[in-house]
C-alpha positions in Angstrom: -10.0 20.8 13.8 -11.4 22.6 10.7 -8.0 23.3 9.2 -6.8 21.0 6.4 -4.3 18.2 7.0 -1.0 18.1 5.1 -0.3 14.4 4.3 3.4 13.6 3.7 4.7 10.3 2.2 8.5 10.5 2.1 10.7 8.1 0.1 14.4 8.1 -0.1 14.4 10.5 -3.0 10.8 11.7 -3.2 8.0 13.4 -1.2 4.4 12.7 -2.1 2.0 15.3 -0.6 -1.7 16.2 -0.4 -3.5 19.0 1.5 -6.8 17.5 2.5 -9.8 19.4 4.0 -12.2 18.1 6.6 -14.7 17.8 3.8 -13.5 14.8 1.9 -15.2 16.0 -1.3 -13.3 19.3 -1.3 -10.6 19.7 -4.0 -7.1 18.7 -3.0 -3.7 20.3 -3.6 -1.5 17.4 -4.3 1.8 16.6 -5.9 5.2 14.9 -5.9 8.7 16.1 -5.4 10.9 13.5 -7.1 14.6 12.8 -7.9 15.6 14.7 -4.7 19.4 15.1 -4.4 19.9 15.1 -8.1 20.4 17.9 -10.6 17.0 17.1 -12.2 15.0 17.1 -9.0 11.5 18.6 -9.5 8.2 19.3 -8.0 5.0 18.5 -10.0 1.3 18.5 -9.2 -1.9 20.4 -9.5 -3.1 23.7 -8.0 -6.6 24.6 -6.7 -7.8 25.3 -10.2 -6.8 21.8 -11.3 -4.0 23.1 -13.5 -0.8 21.0 -13.7 2.6 22.4 -12.9 6.3 21.3 -12.9 8.9 23.3 -10.9 12.6 22.5 -11.2 14.3 22.0 -7.9 18.0 21.3 -8.8 19.9 19.4 -6.1 17.1 20.0 -3.6 17.0 17.9 -0.4 13.9 17.0 1.6 13.9 20.2 3.6 14.2 22.4 0.4 11.5 20.4 -1.3 9.2 20.8 1.7 9.7 24.6 1.6 8.8 24.5 -2.1 5.7 22.5 -1.3 4.8 25.1 1.3 4.8 27.8 -1.3 2.4 25.7 -3.4 -0.3 25.5 -0.7 -1.7 28.8 -2.0 -1.9 30.5 1.4 -3.8 27.6 3.0 -2.3 26.8 6.4 -2.5 23.1 7.6 -3.7 22.4 11.1 -1.5 19.2 11.3 0.8 17.1 9.3 0.2 13.4 8.9 3.1 11.1 7.9 2.9 7.7 6.3 5.2 5.4 8.2 5.7 2.0 6.7 6.7 -0.1 9.7 5.6 0.4 13.3 6.4 -3.0 14.6 4.3 -4.0 17.6 4.8 -0.6 19.1 1.8 1.0 17.4 -1.8 -0.2 17.0 -3.0 3.2 15.8 -1.8 6.6 14.7 0.4 8.5 17.2 1.3 12.1 17.9 5.0 12.4 17.1 7.4 13.1 19.9 10.9 12.0 20.7 9.7 8.6 22.1 7.7 7.9 18.9 10.7 8.7 16.8 12.9 6.4 18.9 10.3 3.6 18.4 10.2 4.1 14.7 14.0 4.0 14.6 14.0 0.6 16.4 11.9 -0.9 13.6 14.1 0.5 10.8 15.9 -2.8 10.4 12.5 -4.4 9.4 12.0 -1.8 6.7 15.4 -0.5 5.7 14.2 1.0 2.4 11.3 2.8 4.0 11.6 3.8 7.7 14.8 5.8 7.4 13.2 7.9 4.5 10.1 8.3 6.6 12.2 9.6 9.5 14.0 12.0 7.3 10.7 13.4 6.2 9.6 13.8 9.8 12.8 15.6 10.7 12.5 18.0 7.7 8.8 18.7 8.2 9.3 19.5 11.9 11.9 22.1 10.9 9.5 23.6 8.3 6.4 23.4 10.5 7.7 23.4 14.1 4.4 24.7 15.6 2.2 22.1 14.0 1.2 18.7 15.6 2.8 15.9 13.6 1.1 12.5 13.5 2.6 9.1 12.4 0.2 6.8 10.6 1.5 3.3 10.2 1.0 0.8 7.4 1.3 -2.0 9.9 -1.1 -0.7 12.5 -4.3 -2.0 10.8 -2.9 -5.5 10.9 -2.2 -5.5 14.7 -5.6 -7.2 15.1 -4.2 -10.4 13.5 -4.5 -13.4 15.9 -1.3 -15.3 16.9 -2.1 -18.2 14.5 -1.9 -15.7 11.7 1.0 -13.6 12.7 3.4 -16.1 14.2 6.1 -17.9 12.2 6.9 -21.5 13.1 10.3 -20.5 14.5 12.0 -20.7 17.9 10.1 -18.6 20.5 13.1 -16.3 21.3 13.1 -15.0 17.7 9.7 -13.5 18.3 10.0 -12.5 22.0 13.5 -11.1 21.7 13.7 -9.9 18.1 10.2 -9.3 17.0 10.3 -11.8 14.1 6.6 -12.2 13.1 4.2 -11.3 10.4 3.2 -7.6 10.4 1.5 -6.9 7.1 1.5 -3.6 5.1 -0.8 -1.4 2.9 -2.9 -1.1 6.1 -4.3 2.3 5.2 -5.5 1.0 1.9 -7.1 -2.2 3.2 -8.8 -0.3 6.0 -10.2 2.3 3.6 -11.6 0.0 0.9 -13.1 -2.5 3.4 -14.8 0.3 5.3 -16.0 1.8 2.1 -17.4 -1.6 1.0 -19.3 -1.8 4.2 -20.9 1.6 3.4 -21.7 0.7 -0.2 -22.9 -2.9 0.2 -26.2 -4.0 1.8 -24.1 -6.7 3.5 -22.4 -4.1 5.8 -19.0 -4.5 7.4 -19.1 -8.3 7.3 -16.3 -10.4 5.7 -14.3 -9.0 2.8 -11.2 -10.1 0.9 -9.3 -7.1 -0.2 -6.7 -7.1 -3.0 -4.4 -4.0 -3.2 -2.6 -4.5 -6.5 0.0 -2.0 -7.7 3.8 -2.1 -8.0 3.5 -3.5 -4.5 0.7 -6.0 -3.9 -1.0 -7.5 -0.9 -4.3 -9.2 0.1 -6.1 -9.2 3.4 -9.1 -10.8 5.1 -11.2 -8.2 6.9 -14.0 -9.0 9.3 -16.1 -6.1 10.7 -13.4 -3.6 9.8 -10.6 -5.6 11.5 -7.8 -7.4 9.7 -7.7 -11.1 10.5 -4.9 -12.1 8.1 -2.8 -10.6 5.2 -0.3 -11.7 2.6 2.7 -9.6 3.5 4.8 -10.6 6.6 7.8 -9.4 8.4 8.7 -7.3 5.4 6.9 -6.1 2.3 8.6 -9.0 0.3 6.3 -11.8 1.5 3.2 -12.8 -0.4 2.1 -12.0 -3.9 4.1 -11.5 -7.1 4.7 -7.7 -7.5 6.3 -5.3 -9.9 9.9 -6.2 -9.1 9.4 -8.2 -5.9 9.3 -12.0 -6.0 6.7 -12.6 -3.3 6.8 -16.0 -1.7 9.8 -18.2 -2.4 11.2 -21.3 -0.8 13.0 -20.1 2.4 15.8 -22.4 1.4 16.4 -20.4 -1.8 18.7 -18.0 0.0 21.1 -20.7 1.2 20.9 -22.4 -2.2 21.9 -19.3 -4.1 24.7 -18.6 -1.6 26.1 -22.1 -1.8 25.7 -22.6 -5.6 26.4 -19.2 -6.9 28.3 -17.6 -4.1 25.8 -14.7 -3.8 25.9 -12.6 -0.7 22.9 -11.8 1.4 22.8 -8.3 0.0 22.9 -9.6 -3.6 20.1 -12.1 -2.9 18.0 -9.4 -1.3 18.6 -7.1 -4.3 17.5 -9.8 -6.8 14.3 -10.7 -4.8 13.3 -7.0 -4.2 14.4 -5.3 -7.4 14.9 -7.8 -10.2 12.1 -10.3 -9.8 8.3 -10.2 -9.9 6.7 -9.1 -13.2 10.1 -7.8 -14.4 11.9 -11.0 -13.7 9.2 -13.3 -15.2 8.6 -11.2 -18.3 12.2 -10.1 -18.9 10.6 -6.9 -20.1 9.1 -4.6 -17.5 7.5 -4.2 -14.1 4.5 -2.3 -15.6 1.4 -4.4 -15.9 0.1 -2.3 -18.7 3.0 -3.3 -20.9 2.9 -6.9 -19.6 -0.7 -7.2 -20.7 0.0 -5.6 -24.1 2.9 -7.9 -24.8 1.0 -11.0 -23.5 -1.8 -10.2 -25.9 0.8 -10.0 -28.7 2.1 -13.5 -27.8 5.3 -12.7 -25.9 5.9 -15.9 -23.8 7.6 -14.2 -20.9 4.8 -11.6 -20.6 2.1 -14.4 -20.8 3.8 -16.3 -18.0 4.2 -13.2 -15.9 0.4 -12.4 -16.2 -0.6 -16.0 -15.5 1.7 -16.3 -12.4 0.6 -12.9 -11.1 -3.1 -13.8 -11.3 -2.7 -17.3 -10.0 -0.8 -16.2 -6.9 -3.5 -13.6 -6.2 -6.3 -16.2 -6.5 -4.3 -18.7 -4.4 -3.8 -16.0 -1.7 -7.5 -15.0 -1.7 -8.6 -18.6 -1.4 -6.2 -19.2 1.6 -7.2 -15.9 3.3 -10.9 -16.9 3.1 -10.1 -19.4 5.9 -9.9 -16.4 8.3 -13.4 -15.2 7.7 -16.5 -16.4 9.4 -18.4 -15.5 6.3 -17.4 -14.3 2.8 -19.4 -11.3 1.6 -17.2 -10.3 -1.3 -13.9 -9.4 -2.8 -12.6 -5.8 -3.4 -10.0 -4.9 -6.0 -8.0 -1.7 -5.5 -4.6 -0.1 -6.3 -3.4 0.9 -9.8 -3.7 -2.6 -11.3 -6.8 -3.6 -9.3 -8.6 -0.5 -10.3 -7.5 -0.4 -14.0 -7.1 -3.9 -15.2 -10.2 -5.8 -16.3 -7.9 -8.6 -17.5 -6.4 -9.2 -14.1 -9.8 -9.0 -12.3 -11.4 -11.5 -14.8 -8.5 -13.9 -14.7 -8.3 -13.9 -10.9 -12.0 -14.6 -10.5 -12.0 -17.3 -13.1 -9.5 -19.2 -10.9 -12.0 -19.1 -8.0 -15.1 -20.8 -9.6 -16.1 -22.6 -6.3 -16.5 -19.3 -4.5 -19.6 -18.4 -6.4 -18.5 -15.0 -7.9 -20.4 -13.9 -11.0 -18.7 -11.2 -13.1 -20.6 -8.9 -15.3 -18.2 -8.6 -18.3 -19.5 -5.2 -19.5 -19.3 -3.7 -16.0 -15.8 -5.1 -15.6 -14.6 -3.6 -18.9 -16.1 -0.2 -18.1 -14.7 0.1 -14.6 -11.3 1.8 -14.9 -9.6 5.1 -14.2 -10.7 5.7 -10.6 -14.3 4.5 -11.1 -16.0 2.9 -8.1 -18.4 0.0 -8.9 -20.0 -3.3 -8.2 -19.2 -5.8 -10.9 -21.7 -8.6 -10.2 -24.1 -10.0 -12.8 -27.7 -8.9 -12.5 -29.6 -10.8 -9.8 -26.5 -12.5 -8.4 -26.9 -13.6 -4.8 -23.4 -14.9 -4.1 -20.3 -13.1 -2.8 -20.0 -9.6 -4.4 -17.2 -8.2 -6.5 -16.2 -4.5 -6.1 -13.7 -2.1 -7.5 -13.0 0.6 -5.0 -10.3 3.2 -5.7 -8.1 3.4 -2.6 -7.5 6.7 -0.9 -4.5 6.2 1.4 -4.0 9.9 1.7 -7.6 10.5 2.8 -7.3 7.7 5.3 -4.1 9.2 6.7 -5.7 12.6 7.0 -8.7 11.1 8.8 -6.5 9.2 11.3 -4.3 12.3 11.8 -7.4 14.5 12.5 -8.7 11.9 14.9 -5.4 11.7 16.7 -5.1 15.5 17.1 -8.7 15.9 18.2 -8.7 13.0 20.7 -5.2 12.5 22.1 -4.8 9.8 24.7 
């Protein structure tokens, strides 16, 4: 398939899109429709010439936004549409051509990702109306982690909760972990091997990848488990829910809201969920920001150390995501907490590697596990999997 792939990532009030050619180096048309359903909804992005634009879309819904996106494709017709779907449960181990049975399977996992899957389904419905003749492909965040062994994905809970209700660890950010670990295998003389990957953004997760297969990851049944994130708590004592209910009278929904939307960097700092501001305030001496930065980095290091148990051999660590790619402070602090792993950070390279730069951060002549920054390309990975699914259907 030589035609470009239109990659769609639908949120409850947004659509992120990118038109990606078969040549990964070709320029991309990309943008974001945001605040959908409100009077100040808008579409913003860049055209083929690299010029930025903003287009008001007052009160637009998903279908109207997709029609506006279509007009921004500058006459280029996609050959397929690839959708990011957050949760595929155990139904999907790879991308799938969308039909009624696939939609039904995605609906059955909606309870496991109530903030994501319904929005993803709305995007599919709207896109099928706009592009009824095009093949549509679902690419799942969870699919890459379906190679986890039972010792990594099972919770120590009664068997029936797994067999009858699917309660297990699934993992997320799969397209990102897959992309950067494969890229490290291409860049490093060590090849595919054993890599610890750290996707650090507003959502954060780590993974242990061996020969391009995920063996363990930090997120679990939902994207709340694991690391400290922008507004998400990450790991807490499972007894916290009962404690808050008994002592404060909070409902399950109130507890869920606090853990997902009021915690993480925001909760610890009392200021913001933006790591850039957290770092600035920490350097200025703000105690909450300093604590947030310390907890954030410690939890990452702790997670990477634990995940190393899954790997037969450790070849290196990869930082990606908005924070992983752009925060020398976080990279330095995380590695400083892992002295026994034998990493050796070149400070000048660490400071210089920001804003989408790809690079190896090891000190000269270092023979131990490597340190890499690799900008993630989730849209590119989705396009690749979409193309493969269309060209080689089962």
